[in-house]
Steps between C-alpha positions, in 0.01 A plus 500: 500500500584730786333799353136596496205402706389211270645199324366346186395146495629261238227403253237673706342843422515623866731670736639366834590726793879543544570470872854589455492809279736777571233774479384371846814643654576803269386731226654401169584728211617348170702696246579343167835630369664600277247684303360277235481175674183336631221748502730804539502746216613850401355773295841616394670260252857635576457350852524160342824591327677611814459197728746350736545416883581848596217655307265235647597574855456881424151434355405280794615763750291769316207267506532441874540885577177563299321207653565618851386855412167346369462252800665700798332279757762231409799725575517397866494125421805270494621466139692215340615441143486152366536335152568191320753381244661803321356723781830408659641770288207757543434458873847619624504786249143623609610460858801724436280753318272517803792520744666777295198704425241454781605450848144535626377188337489230771661213298578214734675275259511352151505138395528315164300176490646226279315180450696190476372271211799269474422173695865450541547826677201413748585162619869455396441219244 
């Protein structure tokens, strides 16, 4: 719900303006990883055979380097890394890749989002 300028309406074929969208405060870039999940793909089948947290962090770092080369106007912006769920493994490793390899990138922080679905955890019942 927090992402994107519009919300869908239940049982209605129309959109509703999202007044609390994150893109009002920041530019957002989404990266699906590791390769092969979601809409991500590879033209090299051997990439699928060599997956793991470390390789995912390395691939994500390479993507960011190339993305900033392609869009240099964003190099001066503050940069945060965030993710959900298993990204708790990817985010710290990507942050380490950036720290070790590219001191010029203005990374301000990293955060892993974890939604709580268990009612007992939310209200203590």
